[in-house]
C-alpha positions as CSV (number, residue, x, y, z in Angstrom):
1,M,159.9,-4.5,-10.2
2,F,159.4,-7.4,-7.8
3,R,155.8,-8.6,-7.6
4,V,153.7,-11.3,-6.2
5,A,150.3,-12.2,-7.7
6,L,147.9,-14.0,-5.4
7,A,144.6,-15.8,-5.6
8,A,143.0,-18.2,-3.1
9,A,140.1,-20.6,-3.8
10,A,138.1,-22.4,-1.1
11,V,136.0,-24.7,-3.1
12,G,133.9,-27.3,-1.3
13,C,130.6,-28.7,-2.5
14,L,127.7,-29.6,-0.2
15,A,126.5,-32.0,-2.9
16,A,128.4,-34.0,-5.4
17,A,126.9,-32.2,-8.3
18,C,127.0,-28.7,-6.9
19,S,128.7,-25.8,-8.6
20,T,131.8,-24.2,-7.1
21,G,131.9,-20.7,-5.6
22,P,135.5,-19.6,-5.1
23,S,136.4,-16.7,-3.0
24,D,139.1,-14.6,-4.6
25,I,141.7,-12.8,-2.6
26,S,144.0,-10.6,-4.6
27,A,147.0,-8.8,-3.1
28,G,150.3,-7.3,-4.1
29,F,153.6,-7.8,-2.3
30,N,157.1,-6.6,-3.0
31,G,160.4,-6.7,-1.3
32,S,159.7,-3.6,0.8
33,G,157.0,-5.4,2.8
34,S,154.1,-3.3,1.7
35,D,150.8,-5.0,1.1
36,S,147.3,-4.4,0.1
37,S,144.4,-6.8,-0.3
38,S,140.7,-7.0,-1.2
39,I,138.2,-9.7,-0.6
40,T,135.0,-10.6,-2.4
41,S,132.5,-12.8,-0.5
42,I,131.6,-16.4,-1.5
43,D,128.1,-17.3,-2.5
44,P,126.9,-19.8,0.1
45,A,124.4,-21.2,-2.4
46,A,127.2,-22.2,-4.7
47,G,129.3,-24.1,-2.2
48,V,130.4,-23.9,1.4
49,G,129.7,-20.6,3.1
50,L,132.9,-19.4,4.7
51,S,133.4,-17.3,7.8
52,R,135.8,-14.4,7.6
53,K,138.1,-13.1,10.3
54,R,140.7,-10.4,10.4
55,S,143.6,-9.8,12.7
56,R,144.3,-6.2,13.6
57,S,147.3,-6.4,15.9
58,V,150.6,-6.5,13.9
59,E,154.2,-6.1,15.1
60,N,157.6,-6.3,13.5
61,S,160.0,-9.1,14.4
62,D,163.7,-8.6,15.0
63,D,164.5,-9.2,11.4
64,G,161.9,-6.8,10.2
65,T,159.3,-9.4,9.1
66,R,155.7,-8.4,9.8
67,V,154.1,-11.0,12.0
68,A,150.8,-11.3,13.8
69,A,150.9,-10.1,17.4
70,L,148.1,-12.2,18.7
71,D,148.9,-15.3,20.9
72,D,147.2,-17.7,18.5
73,K,149.2,-16.3,15.6
74,I,146.2,-15.3,13.5
75,P,147.8,-14.3,10.2
76,V,147.9,-10.7,9.1
77,G,145.0,-9.8,6.9
78,T,142.1,-12.2,6.2
79,Y,141.6,-15.9,6.4
80,E,138.5,-18.1,6.0
81,T,137.3,-21.2,7.8
82,A,134.8,-23.9,6.8
83,P,131.6,-24.6,8.7
84,K,131.8,-27.7,10.9
85,G,130.9,-30.8,9.0
86,A,130.3,-29.1,5.7
87,L,132.5,-31.6,3.8
88,A,131.8,-34.6,5.9
89,D,129.9,-36.4,3.1
90,R,132.9,-36.3,0.7
91,S,135.5,-39.0,0.6
92,Y,139.1,-38.0,0.5
93,D,140.6,-41.5,0.8
94,A,141.9,-41.4,-2.7
95,T,143.0,-37.7,-2.7
96,Q,146.6,-37.4,-3.8
97,L,148.9,-35.3,-5.8
98,D,151.3,-36.3,-8.5
99,P,153.3,-33.0,-9.0
100,E,154.6,-33.9,-12.5
101,R,151.2,-35.0,-13.8
102,A,149.6,-31.9,-12.3
103,L,152.2,-29.6,-13.8
104,A,151.6,-31.4,-17.2
105,V,148.0,-30.4,-16.9
106,I,148.9,-26.8,-16.1
107,N,151.5,-26.7,-19.0
108,E,149.0,-28.1,-21.5
109,Y,146.7,-25.2,-20.5
110,R,149.5,-22.7,-20.8
111,T,150.5,-24.1,-24.2
112,Q,146.9,-23.8,-25.5
113,N,147.2,-20.1,-24.6
114,G,150.6,-19.6,-26.4
115,L,152.7,-19.6,-23.2
116,R,155.9,-21.5,-22.4
117,P,155.7,-24.5,-20.0
118,L,156.8,-24.4,-16.4
119,K,159.5,-26.5,-14.8
120,L,159.2,-28.1,-11.4
121,N,161.6,-26.4,-8.9
122,A,162.4,-28.1,-5.5
123,K,162.6,-24.8,-3.6
124,L,159.2,-23.6,-4.9
125,T,157.8,-27.0,-4.0
126,A,159.3,-26.6,-0.5
127,A,157.5,-23.2,-0.2
128,A,154.2,-24.8,-1.3
129,K,154.5,-27.7,1.1
130,A,155.3,-25.4,4.0
131,H,152.2,-23.3,3.3
132,S,149.9,-26.3,2.8
133,R,151.1,-27.8,6.1
134,D,150.5,-24.5,7.9
135,L,147.0,-24.1,6.4
136,S,146.2,-27.7,7.5
137,K,147.5,-27.1,11.0
138,W,145.2,-24.1,11.5
139,D,142.4,-25.5,9.3
140,R,141.9,-22.3,7.2
141,I,142.6,-20.8,3.9
142,S,144.8,-17.7,3.5
143,H,147.8,-16.4,1.7
144,Y,149.2,-15.4,5.1
145,G,151.1,-18.0,7.2
146,S,150.5,-18.4,10.9
147,D,153.7,-16.3,11.4
148,G,152.3,-13.5,9.3
149,S,154.4,-14.4,6.3
150,N,153.3,-13.8,2.7
151,P,154.2,-15.8,-0.4
152,W,157.1,-13.6,-1.2
153,D,158.6,-14.3,2.3
154,R,158.1,-18.0,2.0
155,V,159.7,-18.3,-1.4
156,K,162.7,-16.3,-0.2
157,R,163.1,-18.5,2.9
158,T,163.8,-21.5,0.7
159,G,166.9,-19.7,-0.8
160,Y,165.1,-19.0,-4.1
161,K,165.8,-15.5,-5.4
162,P,162.5,-14.5,-7.1
163,R,162.1,-11.8,-9.7
164,L,158.4,-12.7,-9.8
165,A,156.3,-15.0,-7.6
166,A,152.6,-16.0,-7.6
167,E,150.5,-18.3,-5.4
168,N,147.2,-20.2,-5.9
169,V,145.6,-21.9,-2.9
170,G,142.7,-24.3,-2.8
171,T,140.9,-26.2,0.0
172,G,138.3,-28.9,0.0
173,Q,138.9,-30.4,-3.5
174,V,138.9,-34.2,-3.8
175,N,141.4,-34.2,-6.7
176,F,143.5,-32.0,-8.9
177,A,141.0,-31.9,-11.7
178,E,138.6,-30.2,-9.2
179,V,141.4,-27.8,-8.2
180,M,142.3,-26.9,-11.8
181,R,138.6,-26.4,-12.7
182,G,138.1,-24.0,-9.8
183,W,141.3,-22.1,-10.6
184,K,140.4,-21.8,-14.3
185,D,136.9,-20.5,-13.5
186,S,138.3,-17.8,-11.2
187,D,139.7,-14.7,-12.8
188,G,142.5,-14.3,-10.2
189,H,143.6,-17.9,-10.3
190,N,143.4,-18.0,-14.0
191,K,145.7,-15.0,-14.4
192,N,148.3,-16.7,-12.2
193,L,148.1,-19.9,-14.2
194,L,148.7,-17.9,-17.3
195,L,151.5,-15.6,-16.0
196,A,153.7,-15.2,-19.1
197,D,156.8,-14.3,-17.1
198,A,156.7,-17.4,-14.9
199,S,159.1,-20.1,-15.7
200,E,159.1,-22.5,-12.7
201,A,156.6,-23.9,-10.2
202,G,156.1,-25.9,-7.1
203,L,153.0,-27.8,-6.0
204,A,151.9,-29.4,-2.7
205,L,149.0,-31.1,-1.1
206,V,148.2,-31.9,2.5
207,N,145.3,-34.2,3.1
208,D,144.1,-34.2,6.7
209,P,140.7,-35.9,7.5
210,R,140.7,-34.4,11.0
211,T,140.2,-30.9,9.6
212,E,137.0,-29.3,8.2
213,F,138.6,-28.3,4.9
214,K,140.2,-31.9,4.5
215,S,142.5,-31.0,1.6
216,F,145.0,-28.1,1.3
217,W,146.5,-27.4,-2.2
218,T,149.2,-24.8,-2.9
219,L,150.7,-23.8,-6.3
220,V,153.7,-21.5,-6.4
221,L,154.8,-20.0,-9.7
222,A,157.9,-17.9,-10.1
223,S,160.9,-16.8,-12.1
224,S,164.3,-16.2,-10.6
225,M,166.6,-13.2,-10.7
């Protein structure tokens, strides 16, 4: 059975020592295009309070892909945005991603839990990069792209033939240590980090100081047919 496991974290602190309050989005996708999702709200006292928006107009493209029908291409489902200036006091000048080092951190965590390590895959990295760029362009966090695509769609577009795929997303973190801490502390993200059947991964970061979220991190895990 094809499946996609999803979790999104928007973690941005109003003060350097504040605790993080991730908003988990869990959804299931398969090759038939069916989808379902549920959202739990973020605690504004724990971090940045996020606004929530939903698109209701959906249409099918010529190739059968579900896309948002609105002119501004609001993605299908739900996305979240950051309050203006909420992360203005944080410096992202040194924010960067070393994919191999980041994957080593993830693999160490998996090994501690009796799981096999993941290998970097160029196609999964391409899928992760595409989504981080799209999130940055629209300055929001979501598992839906601006064209209405879901993670399963984006992985397949790279030519990868997935048997299983999972996606974690984070915004507002200054470094990967923050990202990893937020993902481990969130049930949905943690389940994806510890997917026993995953064998490969791709990671990406887009750092854009012009946006409110500043940093956009994507992790894609998968195993092929």
